[in-house]
RODO-2510 file (C-alpha; in nm, 4 decimals, decimal comma):
residues 577
     n   res          X          Y          Z
     1     m    -3,6220    -2,0538    -5,2401
     2     k    -3,8125    -1,7617    -5,0590
     3     m    -3,7413    -1,5065    -5,3711
     4     k    -3,8817    -1,7903    -5,6268
     5     r    -4,2203    -1,8349    -5,3754
     6     n    -4,2291    -1,4443    -5,4038
     7     y    -4,2001    -1,4428    -5,7736
     8     r    -4,4516    -1,6975    -5,8349
     9     t    -4,7084    -1,5522    -5,5802
    10     a    -4,6754    -1,2192    -5,7712
    11     s    -4,7046    -1,3966    -6,1022
    12     l    -5,0450    -1,5424    -5,9781
    13     l    -5,1469    -1,2190    -5,8384
    14     i    -5,0902    -1,0526    -6,1444
    15     w    -5,2933    -1,3273    -6,3483
    16     a    -5,5771    -1,2985    -6,1064
    17     l    -5,5583    -0,9225    -6,1251
    18     l    -5,5892    -0,9285    -6,5076
    19     c    -5,8538    -1,2021    -6,5016
    20     s    -6,0600    -0,9754    -6,2645
    21     l    -6,0448    -0,6923    -6,5184
    22     k    -6,3082    -0,8863    -6,7703
    23     v    -6,5393    -0,9302    -6,4685
    24     y    -6,6089    -0,5427    -6,4474
    25     a    -6,5466    -0,4790    -6,7915
    26     d    -6,8445    -0,2371    -6,8070
    27     t    -6,7661    -0,0676    -6,4874
    28     t    -6,4675     0,1658    -6,4595
    29     h    -6,2305     0,0910    -6,1668
    30     s    -6,2615     0,4378    -6,0739
    31     a    -6,6310     0,3918    -6,0224
    32     i    -6,5766     0,1070    -5,7996
    33     f    -6,3391     0,3139    -5,5674
    34     e    -6,5988     0,5807    -5,5514
    35     v    -6,8650     0,3385    -5,4099
    36     l    -6,5715     0,2166    -5,1631
    37     l    -6,5073     0,5384    -5,0451
    38     d    -6,8296     0,7252    -5,0469
    39     s    -7,0025     0,4724    -4,8265
    40     d    -7,0493     0,5318    -4,4454
    41     s    -6,8265     0,2569    -4,3749
    42     h    -6,5915     0,0126    -4,5132
    43     p    -6,6993    -0,3584    -4,6166
    44     y    -6,4464    -0,5023    -4,4038
    45     f    -6,5747    -0,3221    -4,0888
    46     q    -6,8961    -0,2406    -3,9428
    47     e    -6,8349     0,0688    -3,7720
    48     t    -6,8916     0,4238    -3,9775
    49     y    -6,5843     0,6103    -4,0835
    50     i    -6,4373     0,8768    -3,8720
    51     k    -6,4714     1,2112    -4,0983
    52     s    -6,0975     1,2639    -4,1118
    53     e    -5,9900     0,9345    -4,2041
    54     q    -6,2492     0,8826    -4,4964
    55     t    -6,1288     1,2504    -4,6204
    56     s    -5,7506     1,1113    -4,6084
    57     l    -5,8361     0,7845    -4,7828
    58     k    -6,0338     0,9837    -5,0539
    59     k    -5,7242     1,1747    -5,0976
    60     l    -5,4989     0,8979    -5,1027
    61     y    -5,6823     0,7141    -5,4025
    62     q    -5,7125     1,0477    -5,5696
    63     l    -5,3356     1,1107    -5,5728
    64     n    -5,3183     0,7541    -5,7552
    65     q    -5,6271     0,8202    -6,0135
    66     n    -5,8710     0,5997    -5,7830
    67     q    -5,6457     0,2715    -5,8864
    68     l    -5,5469    -0,0022    -5,6999
    69     l    -5,2429     0,1573    -5,4599
    70     w    -5,0634    -0,1450    -5,2871
    71     f    -5,1206    -0,3883    -5,5788
    72     s    -4,9594    -0,0988    -5,8205
    73     s    -4,6716    -0,0818    -5,5916
    74     k    -4,3012    -0,2036    -5,7500
    75     h    -4,2785    -0,5269    -5,5177
    76     p    -4,6633    -0,5784    -5,4217
    77     v    -4,6076    -0,9040    -5,2303
    78     q    -4,3076    -0,7665    -5,0354
    79     t    -4,4901    -0,4477    -4,9188
    80     i    -4,8160    -0,5822    -4,8278
    81     n    -4,6112    -0,8408    -4,6169
    82     q    -4,4109    -0,5379    -4,4649
    83     l    -4,7286    -0,3727    -4,3862
    84     l    -4,9052    -0,6675    -4,2339
    85     e    -4,5749    -0,7330    -4,0441
    86     l    -4,5975    -0,3823    -3,8834
    87     y    -4,9473    -0,4629    -3,7496
    88     a    -4,8376    -0,7823    -3,6193
    89     n    -4,5445    -0,6128    -3,4286
    90     a    -4,7416    -0,3301    -3,3144
    91     p    -4,7289    -0,4335    -2,9462
    92     a    -4,3576    -0,3387    -2,9317
    93     q    -4,4921     0,0398    -2,9960
    94     a    -4,7397    -0,0097    -2,6813
    95     l    -5,0127    -0,0599    -2,9583
    96     i    -5,2628    -0,3482    -3,0417
    97     s    -5,2442    -0,5605    -3,3303
    98     s    -5,6237    -0,6029    -3,3402
    99     d    -5,6884    -0,2182    -3,3612
   100     y    -5,5473    -0,2839    -3,7244
   101     a    -5,7577    -0,5856    -3,7960
   102     s    -5,4088    -0,7938    -3,7959
   103     q    -5,5261    -1,1458    -3,8353
   104     y    -5,8182    -1,0621    -4,0193
   105     l    -5,6194    -0,8816    -4,3038
   106     e    -5,3708    -1,1828    -4,2839
   107     a    -5,6363    -1,4256    -4,3472
   108     q    -5,7846    -1,2304    -4,6381
   109     w    -5,4091    -1,2007    -4,7840
   110     q    -5,3566    -1,5535    -4,7696
   111     k    -5,7265    -1,5933    -4,9383
   112     i    -5,6619    -1,3795    -5,2336
   113     q    -5,3170    -1,5686    -5,3018
   114     q    -5,4815    -1,8709    -5,3061
   115     s    -5,7922    -1,7808    -5,4901
   116     k    -5,9036    -1,6027    -5,8150
   117     p    -6,0637    -1,2651    -5,6499
   118     d    -6,2593    -1,0582    -5,8728
   119     f    -6,1553    -0,6750    -5,8977
   120     y    -6,4314    -0,5450    -5,6175
   121     q    -6,2261    -0,7861    -5,3996
   122     f    -5,8888    -0,6700    -5,4671
   123     a    -6,0168    -0,3044    -5,4212
   124     a    -6,1935    -0,3987    -5,0856
   125     f    -5,8644    -0,5284    -4,9606
   126     d    -5,6606    -0,2782    -5,1117
   127     t    -5,8714     0,0153    -4,9533
   128     a    -5,8685    -0,1715    -4,6141
   129     l    -5,4815    -0,1940    -4,6161
   130     s    -5,4682     0,1925    -4,6825
   131     l    -5,7359     0,2805    -4,4013
   132     t    -5,5627     0,0473    -4,1445
   133     f    -5,2315     0,1966    -4,2417
   134     l    -5,3989     0,5595    -4,1928
   135     r    -5,4999     0,4293    -3,8484
   136     y    -5,1658     0,2630    -3,7484
   137     l    -4,9553     0,5981    -3,8350
   138     n    -5,2026     0,8313    -3,6614
   139     d    -5,2151     0,6104    -3,3520
   140     l    -4,8255     0,6135    -3,3743
   141     h    -4,7777     0,9439    -3,4176
   142     y    -5,0397     1,1347    -3,2153
   143     g    -5,1808     0,8452    -2,9626
   144     r    -5,4642     0,6390    -2,9851
   145     v    -5,7043     0,8770    -2,7541
   146     p    -5,6935     1,2497    -2,7682
   147     p    -5,5432     1,4029    -2,4570
   148     q    -5,8165     1,6525    -2,4437
   149     l    -6,0742     1,3816    -2,3825
   150     q    -5,8394     1,2910    -2,0645
   151     g    -5,8513     1,6415    -1,9294
   152     f    -5,5092     1,7092    -2,0439
   153     r    -5,4544     2,0542    -2,1943
   154     l    -5,1467     2,0245    -2,3952
   155     e    -4,9821     2,2019    -2,7372
   156     q    -5,1342     2,0150    -3,0489
   157     k    -4,8983     1,8655    -3,2701
   158     q    -4,8234     1,9605    -3,5922
   159     s    -5,0602     1,8098    -3,8599
   160     i    -4,9021     1,5592    -4,1215
   161     d    -5,0371     1,4904    -4,4361
   162     l    -5,0622     1,1216    -4,3815
   163     a    -5,2160     1,0643    -4,7618
   164     s    -4,9138     1,2110    -4,9035
   165     a    -4,6923     1,0617    -4,6866
   166     i    -4,8311     0,6924    -4,7667
   167     y    -4,8610     0,7656    -5,1201
   168     g    -4,4938     0,9085    -5,1414
   169     a    -4,3772     0,5935    -4,9337
   170     i    -4,5420     0,3351    -5,1845
   171     q    -4,3851     0,5011    -5,4922
   172     i    -4,0276     0,4092    -5,3326
   173     d    -4,0777     0,1129    -5,1096
   174     a    -4,0428     0,2682    -4,7923
   175     v    -4,3426     0,1733    -4,5690
   176     n    -4,1241     0,0554    -4,2913
   177     t    -3,9030     0,3904    -4,3201
   178     l    -4,2305     0,5974    -4,3064
   179     a    -4,3501     0,4129    -3,9671
   180     a    -3,9934     0,4662    -3,8439
   181     d    -4,0317     0,8241    -3,9329
   182     l    -4,3330     0,9043    -3,7670
   183     e    -4,2661     0,7083    -3,4442
   184     p    -4,1704     0,9636    -3,1457
   185     k    -3,8192     1,0413    -3,1270
   186     l    -3,8601     1,1987    -2,7644
   187     k    -3,5658     1,0143    -2,5808
   188     p    -3,8088     0,8820    -2,2653
   189     y    -4,0167     0,7159    -2,5605
   190     q    -3,7345     0,5230    -2,6821
   191     q    -3,6077     0,4641    -2,3355
   192     l    -3,9658     0,3168    -2,2779
   193     k    -3,9610     0,1030    -2,5887
   194     t    -3,6441    -0,0716    -2,4768
   195     a    -3,7853    -0,0997    -2,1273
   196     l    -4,1198    -0,2453    -2,2440
   197     v    -3,9395    -0,5560    -2,3938
   198     k    -3,7404    -0,6024    -2,0718
   199     y    -4,0549    -0,5858    -1,8383
   200     r    -4,2733    -0,8192    -2,0671
   201     r    -3,9906    -1,0656    -2,0387
   202     l    -4,0035    -1,0387    -1,6626
   203     e    -4,3784    -1,0746    -1,6856
   204     h    -4,3476    -1,3942    -1,8836
   205     y    -4,0740    -1,5199    -1,6581
   206     f    -4,2692    -1,4634    -1,3270
   207     k    -4,5969    -1,5993    -1,4815
   208     k    -4,7008    -1,6535    -1,1351
   209     p    -4,6217    -1,3117    -0,9230
   210     l    -4,3513    -1,3243    -0,6655
   211     y    -4,5514    -1,2226    -0,3432
   212     f    -4,3363    -1,0941    -0,0364
   213     e    -4,4825    -1,1567     0,3093
   214     l    -4,3759    -0,9633     0,5807
   215     e    -4,4890    -0,9269     0,9262
   216     d    -4,2555    -0,6347     1,0040
   217     s    -4,0289    -0,4097     0,8448
   218     l    -3,6942    -0,5910     0,7126
   219     h    -3,4007    -0,3992     0,8705
   220     p    -3,0280    -0,4621     0,7431
   221     g    -2,9275    -0,7698     0,9314
   222     d    -3,2585    -0,9002     1,0110
   223     q    -3,3375    -1,2643     0,9252
   224     s    -3,6006    -1,3613     0,6883
   225     n    -3,7322    -1,6773     0,4743
   226     e    -3,8220    -1,4059     0,2290
   227     v    -3,4489    -1,2991     0,1673
   228     s    -3,3763    -1,5561    -0,1169
   229     k    -3,6778    -1,4349    -0,2925
   230     l    -3,5707    -1,1043    -0,2538
   231     g    -3,2307    -1,1396    -0,4061
   232     l    -3,4196    -1,3614    -0,6781
   233     y    -3,6381    -1,0716    -0,7816
   234     l    -3,3816    -0,8000    -0,7747
   235     d    -3,1550    -1,0007    -0,9839
   236     a    -3,3950    -1,0695    -1,2489
   237     l    -3,4911    -0,6984    -1,2326
   238     n    -3,1135    -0,5840    -1,3118
   239     t    -3,0425    -0,8554    -1,5477
   240     p    -2,9628    -0,7444    -1,9030
   241     i    -3,2239    -0,8388    -2,1884
   242     d    -2,9433    -1,0382    -2,3841
   243     v    -2,8637    -1,2477    -2,0681
   244     p    -3,0523    -1,5199    -1,9241
   245     i    -3,2484    -1,4622    -1,5936
   246     k    -3,1048    -1,6961    -1,2895
   247     t    -3,3551    -1,9589    -1,1705
   248     s    -3,2319    -1,9438    -0,8138
   249     y    -3,0513    -1,7192    -0,5445
   250     k    -2,8236    -1,8693    -0,2858
   251     s    -2,8682    -1,7153     0,0775
   252     d    -2,8537    -1,7856     0,4449
   253     n    -3,1658    -1,5634     0,4782
   254     i    -2,9697    -1,3072     0,6538
   255     y    -3,0715    -0,9560     0,4837
   256     t    -2,7230    -0,7904     0,4347
   257     g    -2,4349    -0,7124     0,2035
   258     d    -2,4996    -0,5945    -0,1586
   259     l    -2,8740    -0,6999    -0,1230
   260     i    -2,9244    -0,4080     0,0850
   261     i    -2,7575    -0,1769    -0,1652
   262     k    -3,0016    -0,3213    -0,4063
   263     v    -3,2788    -0,2482    -0,2238
   264     q    -3,1470     0,1410    -0,1851
   265     n    -3,1270     0,1445    -0,5424
   266     f    -3,4788     0,0186    -0,5802
   267     q    -3,6333     0,2695    -0,3469
   268     a    -3,4581     0,5547    -0,4848
   269     q    -3,5627     0,4503    -0,8483
   270     h    -3,9481     0,4569    -0,7226
   271     g    -3,9057     0,8020    -0,5471
   272     q    -3,8794     0,6484    -0,1967
   273     l    -3,6621     0,7284     0,0780
   274     s    -3,3583     0,5004     0,0419
   275     d    -3,2572     0,3796     0,3857
   276     g    -3,2712     0,0137     0,2794
   277     i    -3,5471    -0,0399     0,5475
   278     i    -3,8217    -0,2888     0,3584
   279     g    -4,1488    -0,1184     0,5398
   280     k    -4,4913    -0,1063     0,3973
   281     q    -4,4491     0,1268     0,1015
   282     t    -4,1346    -0,0664    -0,0182
   283     l    -4,3434    -0,4005     0,0412
   284     e    -4,6396    -0,2236    -0,1646
   285     t    -4,3916    -0,2064    -0,4876
   286     l    -4,2014    -0,5089    -0,4653
   287     n    -4,5677    -0,6842    -0,4861
   288     t    -4,6931    -0,4811    -0,7513
   289     p    -4,6858    -0,7509    -1,0322
   290     f    -4,4724    -0,7191    -1,3613
   291     s    -4,8269    -0,6991    -1,5689
   292     r    -4,8935    -0,3497    -1,3884
   293     r    -4,5418    -0,2191    -1,4689
   294     v    -4,6246    -0,3341    -1,8541
   295     k    -4,9205    -0,1564    -1,8243
   296     q    -4,7804     0,1756    -1,6943
   297     i    -4,5186     0,1753    -1,9315
   298     e    -4,7824     0,1369    -2,2231
   299     l    -4,9711     0,4081    -2,0876
   300     a    -4,6792     0,6349    -2,0726
   301     m    -4,5760     0,5615    -2,4361
   302     e    -4,9470     0,6723    -2,5168
   303     r    -4,9083     0,9992    -2,3505
   304     l    -4,5616     1,0697    -2,4903
   305     r    -4,7117     1,0260    -2,8276
   306     w    -4,9122     1,3543    -2,7254
   307     l    -4,6119     1,5717    -2,7030
   308     s    -4,4544     1,7689    -2,9593
   309     e    -4,0508     1,7324    -3,0086
   310     p    -3,9012     2,0067    -2,7553
   311     q    -3,8076     2,3087    -2,9313
   312     k    -3,4054     2,4094    -2,8840
   313     g    -3,3433     2,5878    -2,5680
   314     r    -3,4695     2,5711    -2,2057
   315     l    -3,7195     2,3619    -2,0842
   316     i    -3,9034     2,3090    -1,7334
   317     l    -4,0531     1,9814    -1,6973
   318     v    -4,2956     1,8763    -1,3658
   319     n    -4,4386     1,5235    -1,3486
   320     i    -4,6981     1,5237    -1,0995
   321     p    -4,7067     1,1596    -0,9795
   322     a    -4,3290     1,1874    -0,9520
   323     f    -4,3589     1,4659    -0,7404
   324     q    -4,0304     1,5715    -0,9192
   325     l    -3,9243     1,8892    -1,1684
   326     w    -3,6446     1,8946    -1,4292
   327     a    -3,5157     2,2103    -1,6022
   328     y    -3,2679     2,1936    -1,8846
   329     d    -3,1250     2,2920    -2,2007
   330     t    -3,1638     2,0886    -2,4802
   331     e    -2,8662     2,2639    -2,6361
   332     q    -2,6337     2,1721    -2,3631
   333     s    -2,5845     1,8344    -2,2017
   334     p    -2,9194     1,6571    -2,0752
   335     c    -2,7413     1,4443    -1,8786
   336     d    -2,7045     1,6775    -1,6026
   337     p    -3,0422     1,8851    -1,5534
   338     l    -3,1426     2,0752    -1,2503
   339     t    -3,3600     1,8465    -1,0497
   340     m    -3,5634     1,9059    -0,7690
   341     k    -3,8813     1,7655    -0,5337
   342     v    -4,1796     1,9425    -0,5603
   343     i    -4,5207     1,9221    -0,3845
   344     v    -4,8432     1,9182    -0,5980
   345     g    -5,2277     1,9330    -0,5473
   346     k    -5,4172     1,7031    -0,3272
   347     a    -5,5045     1,3611    -0,4350
   348     k    -5,9026     1,2552    -0,4061
   349     n    -5,7985     1,0288    -0,1055
   350     r    -5,6193     1,3137     0,1106
   351     i    -5,9723     1,5034     0,0984
   352     k    -6,2537     1,4758     0,3077
   353     v    -6,4988     1,1986     0,2431
   354     n    -6,7872     1,4375     0,2456
   355     e    -6,6531     1,6788    -0,0167
   356     d    -6,7932     1,6479    -0,3658
   357     e    -6,6380     1,5089    -0,6594
   358     s    -6,5875     1,8612    -0,8314
   359     k    -6,4105     2,0098    -0,5175
   360     k    -6,1695     1,7251    -0,5076
   361     t    -6,1096     1,7519    -0,8835
   362     a    -6,0354     2,1441    -0,8035
   363     l    -5,7569     2,0688    -0,5805
   364     q    -5,5489     1,8312    -0,8385
   365     t    -5,2620     2,0112    -1,0131
   366     p    -5,3768     2,0113    -1,3918
   367     v    -5,1830     1,8829    -1,7048
   368     f    -5,0924     2,1562    -1,9652
   369     t    -4,8527     2,3562    -2,1138
   370     a    -4,7770     2,7087    -2,0959
   371     d    -4,4499     2,9520    -2,1185
   372     l    -4,2844     3,0863    -1,8247
   373     s    -4,2652     3,4998    -1,8587
   374     y    -4,1754     3,6567    -1,5108
   375     l    -4,0689     3,5979    -1,1597
   376     v    -4,2388     3,7926    -0,8650
   377     f    -3,9894     3,8021    -0,5592
   378     s    -4,1203     3,8286    -0,2101
   379     p    -4,4662     3,8070    -0,3260
   380     y    -4,7930     3,8729    -0,1726
   381     w    -5,0079     3,5825    -0,1305
   382     n    -5,3535     3,6674    -0,3150
   383     i    -5,5516     3,4493    -0,0916
   384     p    -5,8272     3,2647    -0,3340
   385     k    -6,1952     3,3106    -0,2179
   386     s    -6,2367     2,9182    -0,1713
   387     i    -5,9264     2,9120     0,0738
   388     l    -6,0615     3,2283     0,2437
   389     t    -6,4077     3,1158     0,3259
   390     q    -6,3197     2,7369     0,3608
   391     e    -5,9947     2,7596     0,5797
   392     i    -5,9007     3,1252     0,6846
   393     l    -6,2506     3,2470     0,8034
   394     p    -6,3437     2,9907     1,0316
   395     l    -5,9793     3,0511     1,1811
   396     l    -6,0672     3,3905     1,2398
   397     k    -6,3869     3,3170     1,4032
   398     k    -6,1705     3,1313     1,6551
   399     d    -5,8859     3,3681     1,6931
   400     p    -5,9933     3,7477     1,6467
   401     d    -5,6072     3,8317     1,6043
   402     y    -5,5419     3,5240     1,3363
   403     l    -5,4882     3,8138     1,0645
   404     q    -5,2347     4,0329     1,2537
   405     n    -5,0569     3,7093     1,3703
   406     n    -5,0092     3,5861     1,0143
   407     n    -4,9196     3,9088     0,8703
   408     m    -5,2149     3,9364     0,6385
   409     e    -5,3924     4,2405     0,5357
   410     i    -5,7568     4,3791     0,3991
   411     v    -5,7168     4,4917     0,0178
   412     s    -5,9909     4,6320    -0,2088
   413     r    -5,8034     4,4114    -0,4964
   414     f    -5,5541     4,2272    -0,5834
   415     a    -5,2556     4,4468    -0,7062
   416     h    -4,9425     4,5753    -0,5427
   417     d    -5,0887     4,9429    -0,5251
   418     a    -5,4319     4,8225    -0,3771
   419     a    -5,5451     5,0348    -0,0988
   420     v    -5,5240     4,8513     0,2421
   421     y    -5,8063     4,8730     0,4814
   422     a    -5,7545     4,8725     0,8711
   423     i    -5,8532     4,5523     1,0299
   424     n    -6,1918     4,6334     1,2113
   425     e    -6,5238     4,5134     1,2598
   426     n    -6,6265     4,6990     0,9117
   427     s    -6,3584     4,5603     0,6893
   428     i    -6,4053     4,2369     0,8424
   429     s    -6,7671     4,2342     0,7931
   430     r    -6,7028     4,3254     0,4147
   431     l    -6,4405     4,0410     0,3944
   432     y    -6,7064     3,7794     0,4818
   433     s    -6,9777     3,9404     0,2373
   434     g    -6,6880     3,9158    -0,0325
   435     q    -6,6749     4,2912    -0,0900
   436     l    -6,2907     4,3025    -0,0006
   437     n    -6,0144     4,0483    -0,0483
   438     l    -5,7535     3,9322     0,1932
   439     r    -5,3658     3,8866     0,1337
   440     q    -5,0483     3,7867     0,2977
   441     r    -4,7499     4,0603     0,3230
   442     p    -4,4023     3,9231     0,1996
   443     g    -4,1926     3,7693     0,4728
   444     r    -4,0387     3,4382     0,5773
   445     n    -4,3855     3,2935     0,6663
   446     n    -4,5428     3,3799     0,3742
   447     a    -4,7241     3,0663     0,2093
   448     l    -4,5672     3,1318    -0,1270
   449     g    -4,1935     3,1778     0,0259
   450     h    -3,9603     3,4027    -0,1044
   451     v    -4,0343     3,3851    -0,5281
   452     k    -4,2932     3,2596    -0,7369
   453     f    -4,2745     3,1798    -1,0942
   454     i    -4,5585     3,3128    -1,3321
   455     f    -4,6358     3,1024    -1,6644
   456     p    -4,9955     3,2758    -1,7317
   457     n    -5,2596     2,9907    -1,7941
   458     n    -5,6456     2,9596    -1,7261
   459     y    -5,5796     2,7553    -1,3975
   460     a    -5,4330     3,0077    -1,1920
   461     i    -5,1394     2,7893    -1,1422
   462     y    -4,7838     2,8801    -1,0822
   463     l    -4,4415     2,7253    -0,8888
   464     h    -4,3590     2,8859    -0,5422
   465     d    -4,1335     2,8548    -0,3118
   466     t    -4,2562     2,7701     0,0588
   467     p    -4,1916     2,8018     0,4065
   468     a    -4,2877     2,4297     0,4978
   469     h    -3,9668     2,2619     0,3615
   470     s    -3,9846     1,9646     0,6161
   471     l    -4,2984     1,8349     0,3688
   472     f    -4,0440     1,7776     0,0871
   473     r    -3,8980     1,4757     0,3539
   474     r    -4,2277     1,3064     0,2670
   475     s    -4,2021     1,0492    -0,0468
   476     k    -4,5716     1,1284    -0,1438
   477     r    -4,6082     1,4943    -0,1767
   478     d    -4,9724     1,5920    -0,2603
   479     f    -5,0512     1,8394     0,0069
   480     s    -5,1138     2,1861    -0,2029
   481     h    -5,4356     2,3471    -0,3445
   482     g    -5,3161     2,2850    -0,6908
   483     c    -5,0126     2,5169    -0,7691
   484     i    -4,6482     2,3525    -0,6990
   485     r    -4,4216     2,4123    -0,4364
   486     v    -4,0387     2,3902    -0,5529
   487     e    -3,7650     2,2262    -0,3187
   488     k    -3,5057     2,4638    -0,4697
   489     p    -3,6211     2,8110    -0,5647
   490     n    -3,2755     2,9911    -0,5435
   491     e    -3,1207     2,7676    -0,8001
   492     l    -3,4396     2,7700    -1,0293
   493     a    -3,4585     3,1375    -1,0096
   494     m    -3,0813     3,1214    -1,1373
   495     f    -3,1618     2,8820    -1,4101
   496     i    -3,4487     3,1134    -1,5385
   497     l    -3,2252     3,4350    -1,5259
   498     r    -2,9037     3,3094    -1,5982
   499     n    -2,9074     3,4863    -1,9549
   500     q    -2,9937     3,8255    -1,7639
   501     p    -2,6151     3,8782    -1,6183
   502     e    -2,7439     4,1806    -1,3909
   503     w    -2,9124     3,9092    -1,1891
   504     d    -2,6472     3,6917    -1,0248
   505     a    -2,6834     3,4777    -0,7277
   506     a    -2,6265     3,7736    -0,4822
   507     k    -2,8909     4,0159    -0,6401
   508     i    -3,1489     3,7136    -0,6385
   509     k    -3,1142     3,6301    -0,2882
   510     e    -3,1401     4,0178    -0,2072
   511     a    -3,4470     4,0319    -0,3887
   512     m    -3,5932     3,7178    -0,1988
   513     r    -3,5088     3,8975     0,1197
   514     s    -3,7168     4,2090     0,0287
   515     n    -4,0199     4,3473     0,2265
   516     k    -4,1795     4,4291    -0,0818
   517     p    -4,2593     4,2658    -0,4009
   518     g    -4,0363     4,2776    -0,7336
   519     i    -4,1068     4,1942    -1,0644
   520     v    -3,8641     4,0303    -1,2940
   521     n    -3,9428     3,9374    -1,6549
   522     v    -3,7818     3,6764    -1,8245
   523     k    -3,6131     3,7837    -2,1759
   524     q    -3,6715     3,4638    -2,3200
   525     k    -3,9843     3,2915    -2,2272
   526     i    -3,9338     2,9239    -2,1234
   527     p    -4,1755     2,6315    -2,2178
   528     v    -4,3287     2,4774    -1,8762
   529     l    -4,4823     2,1080    -1,9286
   530     i    -4,6897     1,9889    -1,6127
   531     f    -4,7335     1,6303    -1,7311
   532     y    -4,8807     1,3238    -1,5945
   533     s    -4,6826     0,9576    -1,6106
   534     t    -4,6766     0,6871    -1,3697
   535     a    -4,3518     0,5351    -1,5392
   536     l    -4,0397     0,7340    -1,6714
   537     a    -3,7172     0,5904    -1,8073
   538     s    -3,3939     0,6867    -1,7722
   539     p    -3,0216     0,5122    -1,8706
   540     t    -3,0473     0,3393    -1,5411
   541     g    -3,3858     0,2088    -1,5383
   542     v    -3,7475     0,2570    -1,5400
   543     s    -3,9404     0,4472    -1,2255
   544     f    -4,2616     0,3876    -1,1625
   545     y    -4,5012     0,6001    -0,9315
   546     p    -4,8383     0,5771    -0,7422
   547     d    -5,1562     0,6961    -0,9873
   548     i    -5,2405     0,9773    -0,7560
   549     y    -5,5103     1,0986    -0,9349
   550     e    -5,6378     0,7660    -1,1152
   551     y    -5,5528     0,9188    -1,4462
   552     d    -5,4248     0,5578    -1,5480
   553     n    -5,7776     0,3931    -1,4678
   554     s    -5,9296     0,6573    -1,6844
   555     l    -5,6709     0,5724    -1,9868
   556     i    -5,6961     0,2367    -1,9834
   557     s    -6,1050     0,2501    -1,9778
   558     a    -6,0608     0,4958    -2,3008
   559     l    -5,8219     0,2553    -2,4749
   560     d    -6,0143    -0,0189    -2,3763
   561     q    -6,3740     0,1059    -2,5088
   562     r    -6,1735     0,2048    -2,8319
   563     s    -6,0116    -0,1474    -2,8751
   564     k    -6,3256    -0,3389    -2,7954
   565     l    -6,5161    -0,2224    -3,0973
   566     f    -6,2564    -0,3195    -3,3217
   567     a    -6,1981    -0,6671    -3,1636
   568     t    -6,5727    -0,7473    -3,1263
   569     l    -6,6224    -0,6633    -3,5247
   570     q    -6,3080    -0,8393    -3,6246
   571     t    -6,4119    -1,1387    -3,4266
   572     s    -6,7192    -1,1689    -3,6088
   573     m    -6,5704    -1,1099    -3,9376
   574     l    -6,3232    -1,3944    -3,8980
   575     l    -6,5941    -1,6167    -3,8112
   576     t    -6,7115    -1,5946    -4,1558
   577     l    -6,4133    -1,6762    -4,3263
***
C-alpha cells in the first residue's frame, strides 16, 4: 500500500511540475534560481543568508545547471521524506528540529503534494530543502556555535565541500549515508548519543523530579525514610534502556547492603570520594534533576563536534571540570589509559569578591590545543609578575627572610644562565620596581615540583609536579593560577619518554632529584588537548561534573540566542499557512 501511495504521489508531482512549466514559459528556470539565490534572504526565511551558506547554495545549484535538485532525484518523494525525517529526528543528535524549519517544511511539503504549485513554488521549496540541509550538516559536523566565540582555541576542523557532498549524495539516493558520514565518529560522542536516549527516558519517567531531604549526613547502617526513594533512583539509573524501570523499591529504611555499593559507584562516577556517606556534595548531586543531566549531555555533544578526529599515536587530554588527565596511545588498547587527578585554575567563586572580572578569568585554565615538545626536570619556578606583586612582595614585607627561607633568588632574566643578584636592599628595591625578576631554585619545595611538561602556547600554561600532594585528596581541585598540576609526574614522564629508551625509570628519577635543571626534548611531539565538558561518557556510564567556570551557562545562552531567531520566524510563517 505504501509503495502504491508513494508512486501515486510521485506521479501527481510530476504532473504538477509539468503543468507549472507553462506558467513560466517566458522565463528560464535558471533565471528563477538566480533570483532566489541572489536575494539577501530566502523567501521562506526573514533572516539574511550567512555569506558562506549562500556561496555553498549557489555552488550546489550550479552543479545541477540551476535546475530543481530534490525533485530531479531518482526517487524524489522518498528522498524528500528522508530529509524531513532527519530534521524531525535532530534531537537524537542533540540538535533542535525547529532550527531546520522542520514543521514548516513538512507543512509546505503536504501543501505541494495536495495542490498544483507553479514552478516558482517548486523552486522555493527545493532551495529551502537545500539551505536547511546545508545548515543541518554544518551543525552536525562542526557544531552550531563556533568554539572561538566561547573562548575555546581549538584546532580548526578540516573544511568539507558540503555543496559537492550533497549533490553527489542526491545522485545516488544517499542522503542518510551522507549525514551518517558527517556525524562525529569520536567514541565519546557516540557514547553520549546513546546516553542521551537513556537520560531523556529518565527525565520523562521522573516528570516530577525526586528530591532527597536529609538533615544530617547518611552513613551506612543509618535509618532514614529516604532509603526506599534512594533505592528507586539508583535502580532506575542503572536500568538498561531496553528494560522497564521498576516502579517501587522494597526497603526497611536501613541504609545497608547493595545500596551502599551503588552509592559508592555513583560517587566515583561523579568524581567524588566513594565512601558511601551521603553528605552535602553527594546529596546535591542526587538532587540534580535529570533535565539538567540531559542538557549537560547535549552541551557535551556540541563541544565534541568542535574536535577533529585524533591522529594516530599518543595523546594527552585534560578535562578541566573533571579535574582529570588521560594519556593514551590510539594505536594501542584505549581501555587502559594512564589516568591521574589534576589541579586546575581557580573558579570565580574561589576568588576574592573585590577582584575585577578580568582578573578572575585570568586565573582560569584556558581551553586550547598544543603539542608537547620538551620536559624540564628539576625546574626553576620563574615567578610571574602578578604573583610577585600580589602575593610574594607583601609576604616579603612582613618577613625580611622570606626569600632565603623559600629558596628564592633574584635574577636579571628568566634563563638558566641568568645573572644572580645578592639579596640586599638595592636588589630588593629593583625587584619592587620591576627591573629584576624572582625565581625559586630546584628542590623538594619548589612550586613546580620536580618536573614540568612544556607545550608552547600563548597562555604560558604547562603541566607540572607539585609539593602540595595533599590537595589531590580534595574532590574539587581548582587551586592553581592557571597551570595544571599533575598527580603522577613520574608516570607521565615515563609515558612521554617511553620511545626514548635512554630515559628509563631510574634515569627519570635521578633527573627529578637533581639540584639543577635539565631539558629533554621529545623526539615525537605529543598533542595536548585542554578541554572543558561537564559530561563525559564511558562504557560504564556517564560522569557529570560541576560547571566551575560557568561555561555551560554561556553556551546555553549562545545556542538559545541562535535558535530563538529561527523559532520566532517559523512561528510567524506557520500562522500564514
